[in-house]
C-alpha positions, 0 to 999 in steps of 0.5 A: 760725309763725302767720297772727298771728304774721307782719309786717304787709305794706307797713308800713315806720316806720308803725304797723300797727293791725289789723281780723282778730281778729274775723272769725278766730272765723268764718273758723275756723268757715267752714272747719270748715263747707267741710271737714266739707261737702266729707267729707260730699258725698264719700261721696254722691257715692261712686256716681258716681265721677267726681264723686267724684274731685273733689270732695276737691279742691275742697273743700280748694281754698275750705279755701284761699281761707277760710284765704287770705282770713283772711290776707291781713287779718292780712297787711295791716291799716291803716298809720299815717305821718307824712301818710298813714292807709291803710285797706286790708281784706284786698288789696280795698280799699287807700285813702289817706286825707291826713291834713291832709284828716281835718276829724274823728275820732270813736271809735263802735261803729256796725253795717252800715247802708245803703249812701249816696253819698259814704260807704265803711264796711269793717265787719267782723262788722258793725261799724265802729268809728271815724267819719271824716269828710273836709274832702277827698273822696278816690278809693275804685276798686272792685275791679271799677274804680269809682271814687267820692269820699267824705268819711265812712269808716268801719271797723274798728279792733281799737284804735280810741282809740289810733288815733283819739289819734293820728289826732286828734294828727296832723291837729291836729282835736279828736277827738270821742268 
């Protein structure tokens, strides 16, 4: 059973919307490059026994970390329940947005841009596909615990069109296209 075939964590009765497919080729390429680097460094360090012995261990740890980061994205999709949208990014972002706080939903392809106060961008492959504008700010807690109030959230979903339609229906707000 591969990583993509596993059940998403914490879904229950929620609808899951993935975002990791676009990261797959980049992650595979990065893991391959890490493997080649490990082998190359092992050859280059053959005259230094202590470094030569440690290098394969560090290389394998790096590859496991890269694959683990991708697995976290696959196993933790965005979740939509009857009253909340959980926007997630791997294991470090889990933002709960009440559906009644959503003012508008737009399906728009955007590339990464400069960070602005009150906005949260969660790109995949340097792009986002959905924009949520909120009528009430929600609090985003960063990886290091800093709190930010956000009113505009841009994120990526593989099936962004279906998510936008479903959000518009549940939030009872018009979908802007």
